[in-house]
PyMOL Python script that loads the backbone (N, CA, C, O; Angstrom):
from pymol import cmd

cmd.read_pdbstr("""\
ATOM      1  N   MET A   1      92.429  29.819-102.706  1.00  0.00           N
ATOM      2  CA  MET A   1      93.093  30.862-103.468  1.00  0.00           C
ATOM      3  C   MET A   1      94.173  30.218-104.316  1.00  0.00           C
ATOM      4  O   MET A   1      94.913  29.350-103.854  1.00  0.00           O
ATOM      5  N   ASN A   2      94.249  30.647-105.540  1.00  0.00           N
ATOM      6  CA  ASN A   2      95.272  30.179-106.463  1.00  0.00           C
ATOM      7  C   ASN A   2      96.467  31.114-106.351  1.00  0.00           C
ATOM      8  O   ASN A   2      96.357  32.303-106.651  1.00  0.00           O
ATOM      9  N   ALA A   3      97.602  30.587-105.925  1.00  0.00           N
ATOM     10  CA  ALA A   3      98.789  31.419-105.723  1.00  0.00           C
ATOM     11  C   ALA A   3      99.355  31.968-107.028  1.00  0.00           C
ATOM     12  O   ALA A   3     100.074  32.966-107.024  1.00  0.00           O
ATOM     13  N   THR A   4      99.037  31.330-108.125  1.00  0.00           N
ATOM     14  CA  THR A   4      99.566  31.766-109.416  1.00  0.00           C
ATOM     15  C   THR A   4      98.916  33.056-109.899  1.00  0.00           C
ATOM     16  O   THR A   4      99.599  33.942-110.413  1.00  0.00           O
ATOM     17  N   ASN A   5      97.608  33.166-109.737  1.00  0.00           N
ATOM     18  CA  ASN A   5      96.926  34.340-110.288  1.00  0.00           C
ATOM     19  C   ASN A   5      95.977  35.035-109.311  1.00  0.00           C
ATOM     20  O   ASN A   5      95.175  35.871-109.728  1.00  0.00           O
ATOM     21  N   SER A   6      96.052  34.713-108.046  1.00  0.00           N
ATOM     22  CA  SER A   6      95.247  35.342-106.993  1.00  0.00           C
ATOM     23  C   SER A   6      93.746  35.162-107.178  1.00  0.00           C
ATOM     24  O   SER A   6      92.962  35.952-106.651  1.00  0.00           O
ATOM     25  N   SER A   7      93.342  34.154-107.904  1.00  0.00           N
ATOM     26  CA  SER A   7      91.909  33.911-108.043  1.00  0.00           C
ATOM     27  C   SER A   7      91.474  32.883-107.009  1.00  0.00           C
ATOM     28  O   SER A   7      92.277  32.073-106.545  1.00  0.00           O
ATOM     29  N   THR A   8      90.223  32.922-106.661  1.00  0.00           N
ATOM     30  CA  THR A   8      89.686  31.923-105.757  1.00  0.00           C
ATOM     31  C   THR A   8      88.867  30.934-106.570  1.00  0.00           C
ATOM     32  O   THR A   8      88.196  31.324-107.525  1.00  0.00           O
ATOM     33  N   PRO A   9      88.914  29.672-106.207  1.00  0.00           N
ATOM     34  CA  PRO A   9      88.146  28.687-106.965  1.00  0.00           C
ATOM     35  C   PRO A   9      86.646  28.905-106.796  1.00  0.00           C
ATOM     36  O   PRO A   9      86.188  29.363-105.750  1.00  0.00           O
ATOM     37  N   MET A  10      85.897  28.575-107.824  1.00  0.00           N
ATOM     38  CA  MET A  10      84.456  28.741-107.799  1.00  0.00           C
ATOM     39  C   MET A  10      83.851  27.757-106.802  1.00  0.00           C
ATOM     40  O   MET A  10      84.260  26.598-106.741  1.00  0.00           O
ATOM     41  N   ASP A  11      82.896  28.211-106.039  1.00  0.00           N
ATOM     42  CA  ASP A  11      82.158  27.356-105.129  1.00  0.00           C
ATOM     43  C   ASP A  11      81.195  26.520-105.966  1.00  0.00           C
ATOM     44  O   ASP A  11      80.169  27.024-106.423  1.00  0.00           O
ATOM     45  N   ARG A  12      81.515  25.268-106.164  1.00  0.00           N
ATOM     46  CA  ARG A  12      80.722  24.418-107.061  1.00  0.00           C
ATOM     47  C   ARG A  12      79.303  24.220-106.547  1.00  0.00           C
ATOM     48  O   ARG A  12      78.375  24.111-107.349  1.00  0.00           O
ATOM     49  N   ASP A  13      79.111  24.169-105.239  1.00  0.00           N
ATOM     50  CA  ASP A  13      77.763  24.008-104.716  1.00  0.00           C
ATOM     51  C   ASP A  13      76.904  25.210-105.064  1.00  0.00           C
ATOM     52  O   ASP A  13      75.760  25.051-105.490  1.00  0.00           O
ATOM     53  N   CYS A  14      77.437  26.400-104.891  1.00  0.00           N
ATOM     54  CA  CYS A  14      76.675  27.606-105.200  1.00  0.00           C
ATOM     55  C   CYS A  14      76.444  27.715-106.702  1.00  0.00           C
ATOM     56  O   CYS A  14      75.369  28.128-107.136  1.00  0.00           O
ATOM     57  N   PHE A  15      77.431  27.353-107.488  1.00  0.00           N
ATOM     58  CA  PHE A  15      77.263  27.382-108.937  1.00  0.00           C
ATOM     59  C   PHE A  15      76.159  26.417-109.358  1.00  0.00           C
ATOM     60  O   PHE A  15      75.337  26.746-110.213  1.00  0.00           O
ATOM     61  N   GLN A  16      76.140  25.231-108.762  1.00  0.00           N
ATOM     62  CA  GLN A  16      75.099  24.249-109.107  1.00  0.00           C
ATOM     63  C   GLN A  16      73.727  24.770-108.704  1.00  0.00           C
ATOM     64  O   GLN A  16      72.759  24.590-109.443  1.00  0.00           O
ATOM     65  N   GLU A  17      73.628  25.411-107.548  1.00  0.00           N
ATOM     66  CA  GLU A  17      72.357  25.992-107.121  1.00  0.00           C
ATOM     67  C   GLU A  17      71.910  27.071-108.100  1.00  0.00           C
ATOM     68  O   GLU A  17      70.730  27.154-108.439  1.00  0.00           O
ATOM     69  N   ALA A  18      72.844  27.890-108.549  1.00  0.00           N
ATOM     70  CA  ALA A  18      72.518  28.936-109.521  1.00  0.00           C
ATOM     71  C   ALA A  18      72.063  28.310-110.834  1.00  0.00           C
ATOM     72  O   ALA A  18      71.102  28.775-111.447  1.00  0.00           O
ATOM     73  N   TRP A  19      72.750  27.259-111.263  1.00  0.00           N
ATOM     74  CA  TRP A  19      72.391  26.559-112.503  1.00  0.00           C
ATOM     75  C   TRP A  19      70.974  25.995-112.395  1.00  0.00           C
ATOM     76  O   TRP A  19      70.164  26.154-113.308  1.00  0.00           O
ATOM     77  N   ASP A  20      70.685  25.336-111.272  1.00  0.00           N
ATOM     78  CA  ASP A  20      69.359  24.752-111.071  1.00  0.00           C
ATOM     79  C   ASP A  20      68.284  25.831-111.039  1.00  0.00           C
ATOM     80  O   ASP A  20      67.210  25.661-111.615  1.00  0.00           O
ATOM     81  N   PHE A  21      68.573  26.935-110.371  1.00  0.00           N
ATOM     82  CA  PHE A  21      67.625  28.046-110.315  1.00  0.00           C
ATOM     83  C   PHE A  21      67.347  28.582-111.712  1.00  0.00           C
ATOM     84  O   PHE A  21      66.193  28.810-112.076  1.00  0.00           O
ATOM     85  N   GLY A  22      68.396  28.782-112.490  1.00  0.00           N
ATOM     86  CA  GLY A  22      68.231  29.284-113.851  1.00  0.00           C
ATOM     87  C   GLY A  22      67.419  28.345-114.711  1.00  0.00           C
ATOM     88  O   GLY A  22      66.577  28.780-115.495  1.00  0.00           O
ATOM     89  N   THR A  23      67.673  27.046-114.565  1.00  0.00           N
ATOM     90  CA  THR A  23      66.932  26.053-115.345  1.00  0.00           C
ATOM     91  C   THR A  23      65.454  26.071-114.973  1.00  0.00           C
ATOM     92  O   THR A  23      64.591  26.032-115.850  1.00  0.00           O
ATOM     93  N   GLU A  24      65.162  26.129-113.679  1.00  0.00           N
ATOM     94  CA  GLU A  24      63.768  26.151-113.224  1.00  0.00           C
ATOM     95  C   GLU A  24      63.054  27.424-113.666  1.00  0.00           C
ATOM     96  O   GLU A  24      61.956  27.369-114.220  1.00  0.00           O
ATOM     97  N   GLU A  25      63.675  28.553-113.423  1.00  0.00           N
ATOM     98  CA  GLU A  25      63.029  29.834-113.692  1.00  0.00           C
ATOM     99  C   GLU A  25      63.033  30.217-115.167  1.00  0.00           C
ATOM    100  O   GLU A  25      62.214  31.025-115.605  1.00  0.00           O
ATOM    101  N   GLY A  26      63.950  29.640-115.927  1.00  0.00           N
ATOM    102  CA  GLY A  26      64.057  29.982-117.340  1.00  0.00           C
ATOM    103  C   GLY A  26      62.991  29.365-118.215  1.00  0.00           C
ATOM    104  O   GLY A  26      62.708  29.868-119.302  1.00  0.00           O
ATOM    105  N   GLY A  27      62.397  28.279-117.751  1.00  0.00           N
ATOM    106  CA  GLY A  27      61.299  27.658-118.469  1.00  0.00           C
ATOM    107  C   GLY A  27      61.646  27.153-119.861  1.00  0.00           C
ATOM    108  O   GLY A  27      60.780  27.133-120.735  1.00  0.00           O
ATOM    109  N   GLY A  28      62.886  26.746-120.090  1.00  0.00           N
ATOM    110  CA  GLY A  28      63.272  26.208-121.386  1.00  0.00           C
ATOM    111  C   GLY A  28      63.838  27.224-122.359  1.00  0.00           C
ATOM    112  O   GLY A  28      64.341  26.847-123.417  1.00  0.00           O
ATOM    113  N   ASP A  29      63.767  28.500-122.026  1.00  0.00           N
ATOM    114  CA  ASP A  29      64.332  29.556-122.870  1.00  0.00           C
ATOM    115  C   ASP A  29      65.791  29.740-122.457  1.00  0.00           C
ATOM    116  O   ASP A  29      66.072  30.173-121.339  1.00  0.00           O
ATOM    117  N   GLU A  30      66.717  29.410-123.356  1.00  0.00           N
ATOM    118  CA  GLU A  30      68.143  29.443-123.008  1.00  0.00           C
ATOM    119  C   GLU A  30      68.606  30.802-122.516  1.00  0.00           C
ATOM    120  O   GLU A  30      69.372  30.888-121.556  1.00  0.00           O
ATOM    121  N   THR A  31      68.150  31.859-123.161  1.00  0.00           N
ATOM    122  CA  THR A  31      68.562  33.204-122.754  1.00  0.00           C
ATOM    123  C   THR A  31      68.034  33.522-121.366  1.00  0.00           C
ATOM    124  O   THR A  31      68.763  34.049-120.526  1.00  0.00           O
ATOM    125  N   ARG A  32      66.783  33.208-121.124  1.00  0.00           N
ATOM    126  CA  ARG A  32      66.167  33.460-119.814  1.00  0.00           C
ATOM    127  C   ARG A  32      66.850  32.615-118.734  1.00  0.00           C
ATOM    128  O   ARG A  32      67.082  33.091-117.623  1.00  0.00           O
ATOM    129  N   GLU A  33      67.171  31.360-119.066  1.00  0.00           N
ATOM    130  CA  GLU A  33      67.867  30.507-118.102  1.00  0.00           C
ATOM    131  C   GLU A  33      69.201  31.128-117.711  1.00  0.00           C
ATOM    132  O   GLU A  33      69.551  31.168-116.531  1.00  0.00           O
ATOM    133  N   TRP A  34      69.949  31.615-118.705  1.00  0.00           N
ATOM    134  CA  TRP A  34      71.239  32.232-118.407  1.00  0.00           C
ATOM    135  C   TRP A  34      71.043  33.481-117.551  1.00  0.00           C
ATOM    136  O   TRP A  34      71.777  33.695-116.587  1.00  0.00           O
ATOM    137  N   GLU A  35      70.058  34.303-117.901  1.00  0.00           N
ATOM    138  CA  GLU A  35      69.816  35.531-117.134  1.00  0.00           C
ATOM    139  C   GLU A  35      69.479  35.215-115.682  1.00  0.00           C
ATOM    140  O   GLU A  35      69.995  35.860-114.768  1.00  0.00           O
ATOM    141  N   MET A  36      68.618  34.228-115.468  1.00  0.00           N
ATOM    142  CA  MET A  36      68.225  33.889-114.105  1.00  0.00           C
ATOM    143  C   MET A  36      69.388  33.253-113.335  1.00  0.00           C
ATOM    144  O   MET A  36      69.569  33.525-112.148  1.00  0.00           O
ATOM    145  N   MET A  37      70.178  32.405-114.015  1.00  0.00           N
ATOM    146  CA  MET A  37      71.349  31.823-113.373  1.00  0.00           C
ATOM    147  C   MET A  37      72.335  32.922-112.984  1.00  0.00           C
ATOM    148  O   MET A  37      72.866  32.926-111.873  1.00  0.00           O
ATOM    149  N   ASN A  38      72.574  33.845-113.897  1.00  0.00           N
ATOM    150  CA  ASN A  38      73.504  34.938-113.643  1.00  0.00           C
ATOM    151  C   ASN A  38      73.017  35.811-112.491  1.00  0.00           C
ATOM    152  O   ASN A  38      73.808  36.229-111.646  1.00  0.00           O
ATOM    153  N   ARG A  39      71.733  36.083-112.459  1.00  0.00           N
ATOM    154  CA  ARG A  39      71.158  36.890-111.375  1.00  0.00           C
ATOM    155  C   ARG A  39      71.380  36.206-110.029  1.00  0.00           C
ATOM    156  O   ARG A  39      71.810  36.844-109.068  1.00  0.00           O
ATOM    157  N   TYR A  40      71.089  34.916-109.963  1.00  0.00           N
ATOM    158  CA  TYR A  40      71.284  34.159-108.723  1.00  0.00           C
ATOM    159  C   TYR A  40      72.754  34.164-108.326  1.00  0.00           C
ATOM    160  O   TYR A  40      73.097  34.454-107.180  1.00  0.00           O
ATOM    161  N   TYR A  41      73.626  33.837-109.293  1.00  0.00           N
ATOM    162  CA  TYR A  41      75.056  33.720-109.001  1.00  0.00           C
ATOM    163  C   TYR A  41      75.637  35.038-108.503  1.00  0.00           C
ATOM    164  O   TYR A  41      76.376  35.054-107.518  1.00  0.00           O
ATOM    165  N   THR A  42      75.313  36.135-109.167  1.00  0.00           N
ATOM    166  CA  THR A  42      75.894  37.412-108.751  1.00  0.00           C
ATOM    167  C   THR A  42      75.335  37.887-107.411  1.00  0.00           C
ATOM    168  O   THR A  42      76.012  38.609-106.678  1.00  0.00           O
ATOM    169  N   HIS A  43      74.116  37.489-107.090  1.00  0.00           N
ATOM    170  CA  HIS A  43      73.529  37.913-105.814  1.00  0.00           C
ATOM    171  C   HIS A  43      73.991  37.031-104.647  1.00  0.00           C
ATOM    172  O   HIS A  43      74.327  37.551-103.583  1.00  0.00           O
ATOM    173  N   TRP A  44      74.012  35.717-104.831  1.00  0.00           N
ATOM    174  CA  TRP A  44      74.258  34.794-103.732  1.00  0.00           C
ATOM    175  C   TRP A  44      75.663  34.203-103.690  1.00  0.00           C
ATOM    176  O   TRP A  44      76.126  33.819-102.616  1.00  0.00           O
ATOM    177  N   CYS A  45      76.353  34.119-104.821  1.00  0.00           N
ATOM    178  CA  CYS A  45      77.615  33.369-104.855  1.00  0.00           C
ATOM    179  C   CYS A  45      78.861  34.249-104.892  1.00  0.00           C
ATOM    180  O   CYS A  45      79.966  33.737-104.717  1.00  0.00           O
ATOM    181  N   THR A  46      78.722  35.532-105.109  1.00  0.00           N
ATOM    182  CA  THR A  46      79.910  36.373-105.188  1.00  0.00           C
ATOM    183  C   THR A  46      79.987  37.325-104.029  1.00  0.00           C
ATOM    184  O   THR A  46      80.930  38.112-103.938  1.00  0.00           O
TER     185      THR A  46
END
""", "prot")
cmd.dss("prot")
cmd.show_as("cartoon", "prot")
cmd.util.cbc("prot")
cmd.orient("prot")
């Protein structure tokens, strides 16, 4: 937790997993990669 603004630091391992998932599932389409990464991150990392 950051005492200055009450935010918690991002879990880098989960973010990397979300990034990898988006890259795999997106199939080279940048928009699709972002959508899949976002879906993973919001479901598993938050």
